[in-house]
N, C-alpha and C positions, 0 to 999 in steps of 0.2 A: 518675840519683840513686837511692840505695838507700833502703829503708824497712823498718820492722819494727813489729809490735805486741808490746810487751814488758810483762812483769809483773816486779815487784820480786823479785830473787833474791839469795842470799847473796853472790854474787861482785860485785854492783854496788858501785860506790864509795860509801862511807858517811862521814858526818860526825856531829857531835853537836850537839844543840840543847837549850837549857833548856826544860823543860815550861812552858807559858804564855808562850812567846815572842810578843811583840805582833803579829808578822806573821801568825800562824796562827790568830788568833781570827776568827770570822765573825759576821755580824749578820743577823737576819731578822725578819720582821714580816708582818702582813696588810695588804692594800690598804685604804684609800688612803694610809695613812701611809708615810713614807719615812725611811730612816736609812742612814748609812754609817759605816764604821770605817776610820780612817787612822792609820798609824804616824807619830808626830811626833818620835821619837828611838828609839835602839835599845832603850830600856826604857820606852817610852811609847806610849799609844794614845788617840786622841780619837774620840768618837762624836758625830755631828751627827744630830738627828732633827727631824721636823716631824710634829705630831699634828693630826688633823682631827676625831676622835671622842673622847668621854670615855673610852671603853673601849680605845683604841689601846694596844698594848703591843709593844715591841721587845725581842728577846732578844740579848744579847751572849754568843756561844756558844763553848765549847771542847769539841771532840769527841775521844774517845779514839782513834777510827779516822780517819785522814786520807782523806776522800772526795773531795777537790778537787784535789790535786796529781797531776801525772804520776807514774806508777809509779817512775820513776827518781829522783824528787825528794821523795816524801812522807816524813813522819815515821812511825816505827814505831807499831803499835797496842799500847798497854799500858793495860789497864783497871784495873790496880792503882795507885791514887793514894796508898796508904799511904807513910809515911816521906817525905812531901813537905809543905813549908810555903810558902804563897804570901803575899807581902806587897806592898802597893802603896799609893800615896797616891790618894785619891779626891777629885775636885773636880767639881762639877756646877752647872747652872743651867737653869731652865725645865723641870725634871722634879721628880717627888716626891723630897724629900731622904731621906737615909739614916734619919733618926729618925722619919719619918712612917709612919702606917698605909699599907700598900701601897707603902712605900718599896722601894728596890732589894733584891731577894731573890735569893739563889743557889739555883736549883732544880737538884737533882742526881738524875739518872735512872740507874738501874742495878739491882742485885740485892742482897738482904741476904745475910748470912753463910750462910743455908740455901739460897741460889740462887733465892729467890722475887723476881720483878720488883717494884720499888717505887720511890717517889720521896721525897726529903727536901726541905724548904723552909727554907733557912738565911737568917735575917735578918742582912744584913751589919752593921746597926747594933750587933748583939750582939757583934761582933768589931772594932768601930771605936773609935778614940781621937781625938776632935776634935769638930767640929760636923757637922750634917747635910749640909752642902755642902762641907766641907773636913776630911777625916779620914784617918788612917792605918789601914789594915785589915790584919789578920793572920789567915790561915786555916790552921790546922794540921790536916791531914787525918787525923791520928791522934787528934785530940781535938775533933771537930766535931759540932755538934748542931743539928738543926732545931728549929722552934718559935718562936713570937713572943716569949715571955718566958722567960728562963733564970734559974734552973734549973728553975722550976716546970713548964714545958711542954717540957722537953728531950726531943728525939727523936734519940738518938745515931746518927750516920751510919756505916754500914759502907762504907769507902772502898776495899775490895779488889776491887770489880767494878763499875766505873762506865762507862756508855756515853757520856754527855755531861752537861754542866752549862751553865747559862746564867743571866746576871744580867738581871732584868727592869727595863725603863725605861718609865715611864708618865707621862702629863701631870699637872700639878698638880691638875687637876679630877677625876682618876680616882677612882671610888668603886665600880666594878663595874657601873654602870648604863649603859644605852644612851643615845645622843644625840649630836648634832653640836655641836662647840664653836662658840661665836659667831664666833671668828676662829681660823685656824690658829695653833698654838703651836709655836715653835721652841725646842728644848732641846738640851743638850749634857752630856756627861760626859767626864772625862779620868782615865785610869789612868796614873800616872807612877811612876817608881822601882820598876817591876815587878821582883820578884826571887823566885826559887824556889830553895829549898835542901833538903838532905836526900838520903838515898841513893836516893830514887825520883824525883829532880828532873831527871834527864838522859835524853833520848830519842835514839836513833839516827835519822838522817835521810839520805835519798838526796842525794848531793852530786855527781852526775854533771855534767860540763861537756862538752857536745858541741862539735865543731869548728864554725866559722862556716859557715852555709849560704848558698847563693845564692838560695834560696827564701824568701819572706816568710810572715808569719803574720797572721791577722785575729783580732779579738776583738769581743765584743759586750757592752755594758753590761747589758742585760737578763739575761744569764747570769752576770755577774761582779759585780754590785752588792754582793753579800754578802761578797765577799772584800776584803782590804786591797789597795790598789794595789801595795804592796811585794811582796806574794806573787805577783801577776800578773806584774810585771816580772821577778822572779827566775826564774819558769818560762820566760818568753820568752828571756831571755839564756842560761840554762843548757841549754836545748834547742837552742841554736845559731842561733836566728833573729836577724838583724841588719837594718840599714837601716830602712826605714819600716814601721811597723805600721799596718794598716788597722783603725781602731776605730769600729765602728758604735755610735753613741750611743744607739740603741735606740728603742723606741716606747712604753714604759710606765713608765719610772722617772725620767726627767730633768725632767719638767715641773712647774711650780708649779701648784697646784690651788686652787680655791675651791668652796664649796658652791653647788649650783645644781640646781633642779628635783628635789629629793630625792636627788641624787647629787653628783658632783663633776666639774667641768670645768676645762680648762686656763685659767690666769689669767695675765695679763700684769703686773698690778700688782706692783711690787717686782722686776720682771725675769722672764724666761721660765723660768729654771732654779731648782729648789728648792735650799735651802742644803746638804743632804747631797750632792746631785749635784755642786754646785760644789766642795765640799771634796774629794770623791773624785777628780774630774777634775783639779783643781789639783795634787793629790799624784801622780796618774798621769802627767800631763805632765812634772812635775818629775823623777819617777823615770825616765821614758824619756829625758829630756834628759841626766840624770846617767849613764845607761847607754850613751849614744851612739846611742840609737834615735830615729828620726823618727816622727811621727804623721800619718796621713791620717785626718782627722775625717770620718766618714760620716754623713750626715743624709738620711733618706728621707721620703717623703710618707705613710708609714704611721704610724698613731696608735691607741693602745688605744681601742677603740670606746666604752667606758663613759665615757672622759674627753673625747670629741670633741663639740663643739657640733653640734646636729642639722643646721644649715644649712651646715656645713663639709664634709659627707660627699658623696662621689660616690654617685649613686643611679641605679637602673635606671628603665625607663619606667613601672614601677608604683610608684615611690617607695621601693623597698626599698634600704637602704644597702649599699654595697660592704662585704662581710665576708670576711675571709680564713679559712683553715682552722684557725687556731690556736684553742685553747680555754683561757680565753675569747677571743673574736675581737678582731682589730684591724680598722680600717677604713682607707680611703684618702682623703686630703684632695683636694678639688676644686681643680685648677690655676686654675680661673676665679674662685674665691672670694677677693676682695681681702683680707678680714680674715684668712682662713686662711693665705694666702701671706705676708701681713705678719708674722703670728706666726712662721711658719717662718723668715723672714729675721732676726727678732730672735734666734731660737734659734741660727742660724748665727753671727751676730755675737758672741753670748755665748761660744760654744765657741772661736771664732777668738781672742777676747780672752785666753782661758786659754793658748792656744798662744803668743801674743805675750808674755804674762807669763812663760812658762817659757823664752823665748828660742829657741823652735823655729821653723824655717821653716814657713810656713803651707801645709799641704796639705789641700784641701777636696774631698770627694766628694759629688756628688748621687747617692744610692743608689737604683737601681731605680725611677725616676719613671715612672708609667704610668697609663693609664686601665684600670680594673679590668674584667675579663670574668668574670661570674658563670656559674653552670651554664646549660647549653643555649645558650651563645653570647650571653648577655644583656649588652650593653654598659652600664656604669654611667656614663652621660654625660648624664643627664637631670635632674640637680639644678638648682635654680632659677638658680643663678649661671651654669652652663654654658649652659642654654637661653637665658638673656638675652644672653649673650656671642655665641652663634652666630646668634641672630635667625632669619631665614628659612632659614639653612643647616641648622638642626636639623630632621631628618626621622626617620621611624621606621626603625630597623634591628632587627627582631625577633630576628634571629640573624646574628651577624657572620661565621659560618662559611659557606663556599660563595660562590656568585656574588652580586655586588652591582651595583646599577645606578649610573648616572653620578651621580645626586644623593646616594646613600649614600656613594660614594667621595669626593665633594666634601666631605661632612660629616666623614669621617675625616681628610681633609687639613686641614680647618679645626680639628679637635681637635688635630692635630699642631702647628699654629701656636700654639694656646693653651698646650700643654704646653711647647714650646720657649721661648715668651715667659716662662713662669713660672720655668723653670730658669735662663734667662739673668739674670732679676732676682735669683734666689737667689745665683748665683755673684757677681753684681755687689755684693751686700750683703756677702758674705764677703770679697771683694777689698777693699772699702772699709774693713772692720774691720781688715784686715791692715795697712793704712797702708803704711809703707815696708818692711815685712817681705817676704822672698822668698815669693812666692805661686804656687801651681800648682793648677789645677782638674782634677778627675777626674769622669768619668761612668761609672756602673756600669749595665750592661744585662743583664737576665736573658733569655738567648736562648730557652729553651723557651716562654716566654710571648709574647715580641714577634715571634718567627718561627715561630709555631705553624702547621704545614703545613695544619691543618684550617681556618685562618682566614687565607688568603693575602693579604688586603687590610689586615689589622690593622696591618701595619708603617707604613701611612700615618699612623696616629694615634700609635703607640707607638715609632716610630723616625723622628721628624720630620726633614725636611731642614734645619731650623733648628739641629740638632745637628751638622751637618757641620763638619769641620775648617775653621778653627781655633777653633770655639766652645768647645772644651775642650782642655786641654793633653794629657790622657791619656784614652784609651778603655779601659775595663775591662769584660771579658766574663765571664759566669758561666753554667754549664750543668749544674749538678749533677744535675738530674732525668734528663737524658739519660745521664749517665755512670753513675749508680747503677742504672739500669734497662737497661743493655746497649745503649744507643743512642749511645754515645760517638762512633761514626763520623760522626754528623751535625755534630759540632763544627767540623771543618775547613771544611766547606762554609758553615756559618753565619758563621764568622770571615771567610771570603772575601766573603760577602754584605754583612757590615757594612763591610768595607773599601771595597767598591764603592759602597755607598749613602752612607757618611759620609766617606770619603776619608782615614781614618787608616791609614797604613801599619802593617804588623805590628810594626815597631820602636817605634811609638807606642802599642801595645796592651799591656795586662796581663791576666792570666788568673787567675780564681778557681776553685780546685779544691776540691770538697767540697760539702756536708758530710754526716755520718752522723747522722741524727736520733736513732735509737734504738740503745742499746748492743748489742741482739741482732743488729743488722745490721752489726757491726764488720767483717765480711768485705768490705764495700763499699770499705774503704780501699785495697784492691788496685787497683780500677778508678780510684779517685781519684788515686792515685800515678801510675798509667800515663797518665792524662789530663794531669796536670801535666807529665810527661816529654814527652808528645807536643806540648803547647803550647810548651814551651821549645825543642824540636827545630824547631818551625815558625818560631821567631825572635821570640816575644813578648819584650817588654822584661823582664818578671818574672812569675813565677807566685806566687800566694799560697794558703796552705792555710786553708780556712774550716772550723772556727774553733778557737781555743785550748781552750775548754771541752770540746769533743768529743775533741780531740787528747789532752788530759789524761785524760779519762774512759777512753778505749780504749787508752792507752799507745802511740799512733801516734808513730813516731820516724823522722825523715829523717836521712840522712847522705850527704854528697857523696863522690865517689870510687868509687862502686860500679861505674861504667862502666869505670874503669881496672882495678879488681880483677877484674871479670868480662869482660875483653876477649874477644871471640869471633870466631873465624875460621870462616866457613861452608865448611869443607872436611871431607872424610871421613877417618877414621882409615885409613891406607893398607894395613893388613893384615887378612886374614880371620882372625877369632878361631878358635882350635882347639877340638876336642871337649873337651879337658881344661880349658877356661877356667873361671875362678872368677867367680861372680856372687853378690854379697851385697846384700841389701835391709835397710836399717837405719832405725830411728826413734830419737828422743831422748826418753826418759821419765824424769822425776824421781820417785824413789820414796822416801818417808819412812816408816819403820817405827816403830811405837810399842813400848814395852816389852812389851805383851801380844801383839805379833806382827801386829796389824792394820796395814794399809798405806793410805797416801794416795798416789795416782799422778796425775801431771800430765804430759800429752803436750805437748811443746814444739813439735813440728813438725806442721803440717797434712798434709804429704805425706812419703812415704818418700824416702830418698836412697840412690842406687845406688852400689856399688863394684864394680870389675872388675879382673881381672888378665889382660892381653892377651898375656902371655908365650907361651902355647902357640901363638899365631899365627906365631911366628918359626920358620921351617923351613929357612932357608938363609942363607948369608953375604949374599946379595943383600937378603934381608929385613932383616938387621941394618943394612946401609948405608941402606936406605930408612927404617927406623925412626929411625936417628941423624939423618938429614937432616930428618925431620919434627919430631923433638924440638927440634933447633936452631931451626927456623922458628917453633916455638911458644914459644921462649925458656923452655924447661922448663915449669914450672907456671903461667907468667904468662898464657897465652892458651888459651882453651877451643876445642873443636872438636866435630864430629859423630861419634857412635859408634853402631853398630848392636848392640843387645842381642841375643845369640844366642837367648834364650828368650822375650823379650817385646818384639816390635817391630811388632806389628800390632793392629788393632782387634778381630779375631775371637778368640773364646775358644779356638779349636782351633789357632791359629797359621796358619790357611790364608789364602788370598787375600782381600783386603778385599771386603766386600759393603756396599751403601749403607745397609742397615738395621742394621749392627753395633752402633752406639752412639747413645744418645739425646743430642742436643745441647740440646734445649729445645722449647718450643711457641711458635707465632707469636702476636702480639698485634695484627697489622695495621700495625705501625710498625717493629718491630725487623728489621734485615737482617743484623746481625753476630752470629755464633754461634761461641763458642770450641770448638775441637776438644777433646773430653774422652774419657777411657776410665774405665769404672766397674769397681771391684773389690768383691766381696762384695755383700750385699743388706741391705735394711732399715736399722735404726739403725746397723749396722756398715759400711754402704757407704762406700767411699772413692772420691772423684772426682779423677782425675789430669788436669791440664791438659796437653795436648800442644802443645809449642811448635815442634817441628821435624818436621812431616810431610814425607814423601818426595815430591819433585816428581812430579806425574803420577799419584800413587797415590790421591788423595782422590776418593771417590765420595759423592754427597749425594742424599738423598731428602727430599721434602716431602710430607707426607700419604701416605707409602708409595709415591710415584711418583718414580723417579730423575730428576734434572734436571742439566743441564750449565750452567745459567744462574747461575754463581757464579765467584768468584775466591778464591784463598787469599792472605790478606794477609801482609805481612812478619813479623807477629807470630804467624803460624800459625793464624789464625782464618778461618772461612768467611764471605765477604761475598756475600750473595745479590743478584741483580739486582733482585728485587722482594721486598718484605716479605711473608712468609707470612700467610695469613688467621688470625684469632684461633682458637686451638685446634688449628691444623695442626701435627702432630708433625714435627720436623726431626731427621733421623738422618744418620749418615755412617759410612763405612768408610775405612781409611787404613793406610799403613805409616808408621813414624816412627822417628826417631833420638833419642838422648839427648845433651844437651850435657855434655861431660866435660872434664877437664883431667888432665894428669899429676899424680899424687899427690905427686911429689917433684921437686926441681930437679936431681936426679942420676940419670943413666941409666948403668947398669953392666952390660956384657955381655962376658964373657971368651971369647976365641976358643978357648982350650984347653978350657975346660969345655963350651963350646957343641959343639965337635967330639966331645967325649967323651959327648955325649947328654944333658947337663943342660939343663933348660928354664929360660930366663931369666924373671925376674919383671919385669913392666911394669905396676905398679898405676895404675889410673885411678879418678877420683872424680867423681861427678855434681856439676854446679854448677847453682844456680838460674838459670834463663834470664835474661839481662841486659836483657830488654825486657818 
C-alpha cells in the first residue's frame, strides 16, 4: 500500500463552500465545562453545553485558516471578511439570552487597517430582530461595530484582516465572578437558516475523494470533541477509509460530573454521559451509518485524574496513584473496585445504546486494560480494593523487573484473574445492552507495555489467561512505541507470543499502526506505514491507522495499488553501462516569485530521484537481443529491477571497496537491533540521508563501537539486523555496495539495426522508483 505526506497544492481537486458552512464551526471551552456542536441540517447548527462554574464560557468559533482538516480537504485561508453578510435565526435556552448583560457576544480577533493586532466585541443583540431567546441576526461585515450600546459606543470593525471570531455562551448566573454553581446547568443554542451572501461569501475547499482503502482508521473523542461529527465523517470517507472505524470515547470529555471536595468527580445521577457528549455521539453514529461506516466503540480503564474518585485509582505500595505521562495526567481505574467497574459498565451500556439507536451492528472494544507500572518498576496494585480482593496473595513486589520468587509470581497470576474478571463483566454489560443486535467484542493490547522484556513476568498480570480465545471475538494489537523508535522488528515475535498465549490465530487479529504525537516527528509515518504493510503481509484481518487527528494534521495519505504500480523483479539490468552513459540527479521544488523578485521555495521530495540512459551499454547485436528480451520480461515500464549506478554505487566517498566504518547508521540504546542502511551526502544542516534498499549481496560490512562484526543478517528490506542489541551509545557503522531500483522510462523500446550498424547510439532511458517496501 502506498502513502504520502501531502500539502495542499493548486492541482488538487477543489470545490466551493459558503463561508460559515455549519460543518466547519468549532467549539471550545475550559474544563470542567463541556460543550459540543452538531449540524442538524445543511443550514443549521446546534450547541449543547453543561456549565459547572459561574464563570464558565464556551466559544463557538469560525477560523479564517482551516487548522483541522486534512490538507486535501481543507477550505482556503481568506482573512478578508469584507463584502460578506451572515444571517441566521438564533434560538437558545439555559444560557444568557441575547438581550442580557454578558449575553452572546461576537469576539473578532485580527488587525486593524494599519496592521495593528486588536479585537472587537460585537453584541449580537445590536443586530438582532426578535426576543432574547428567539431572533433573526444579520451581520454585515462592511458595516459592523463593536460596543455594548450603539451608536454611542460604536467601535467600527475593520473586517479586512480577521484571524478568527467566536460567539460566547455563558450560564444564566454568569457575572464575571468565581464560584461553583449549586447544580450543573445544561444549556443550548441553535443557529438555523444560516446564509452568507456577497462577493466575499464563497471559499474554495479541497474536494479530493480517494479510492476505497482496505486499511481502517481510528479516531478519539478527546481530540475531536471540538469539531462537528459531520466534519469528521467527511474526512474519513473522502480519505478513502471504509468499513469499521475504531472510535476511542476518550478519558476526559464524555463523563457527567458533580462538584466534590473542591473539584469535580464523575457522577452517575442522570446517566454516566453528559448531554453534549450524547448529542455529539448520536450525530456521529448516525453520520457513520448514513455513510456506510461501522463503529467499534473503544472504552478503556483510563480516566482524567482530576475527575477520578480517590478510592477508584490504582496505587503503588506507597499509596501514590497511577499517573500517565499526559499533562495534565490521567489515571487508571482499579479492576478490583466494584463501584469503579460498575460505572464503567454503565458507560459501556450508554454508548452501545447509541449504536443500537443508529441501527449499527454493535462492535465494542476493551481498550488497553492493564495494571499500571510506574517508574522504577513500581506496580500500582496496592489500592485498598485490590489488596482486599487478593488477601494473603498480596505480597511486596518492590520492582517488577527482573527475577521474582514464587509468591510474587502467584500474586501476578492473581492480578491477572482480577483483570480478566473485570473485562469479562464489561463485555457482558455491553453484550446485554446490545440486546438482539449483532454484537462483536474486541480486546486491544499495547505490546510494548505488557511484553516489556525488562519485566518478563509482567504478562502474568497484564495478559491473563482468562483472555484466551474465545473470551473475545477479535484480538487487536498495538506497538507504536517500538515502530517509531526503530524497534519494529520486535512486533512479529510479539504477535507470535500473543497467538501462543491467548490462542487467537493471526486471521482473528487486527493491528493498530501509529501514532505520531508531535508534528515535528511526522517523518515517523514512514515507519508506521511500513509496519502496517508488514502486519497485513503477515495475515492480520485488518490494520488500522491511529489516528485521524494526526493523519489530518500531517497530511498522511494512504492509497491502495502501490504494489501493482511498483512491482519489482529482483534481477539486474543485463548490460554493463558504457562510459558515455548519462546520469541525472533531480529534485522537485516549487518556486513562487513575487513581483519584487523575492522567492518562496518548497522542496517536495525528501530524497533525490535518479535518471539514467543505458543506451551506451549496447555494443553488439547480441546486446540488442538481450535488451529486447529483458524489456519484454519487464512488460515495458510496468516492472522495476536492479541497476548499478556507474558513479555512485558504494558507501565510500572515493568509490572504493566498502569499509565497515564508511557510513554512520546510528547509536545503540541497549534494545534496538535493526538499523537501516543509509548513505550521507553533505554535512551540517544541508546533510541529506539516503536510505539504501538494495545492498549487493555479500558486500555489507558492519562495525559496532569501531569493531567489525559478522553477527548480523541483512533483511529483505535492506536493513541490518544485529544478533545482539548494541550497548547504549555504541556507534553502529557499515560499508556496502548497492543498486538502485529503476524501471524503463517508456513502454516503447526502439533500436534500428541500420542506425545501430552505422554507429548511432541507442537511447534506453531508465528512471528510479521509490522502493516498494
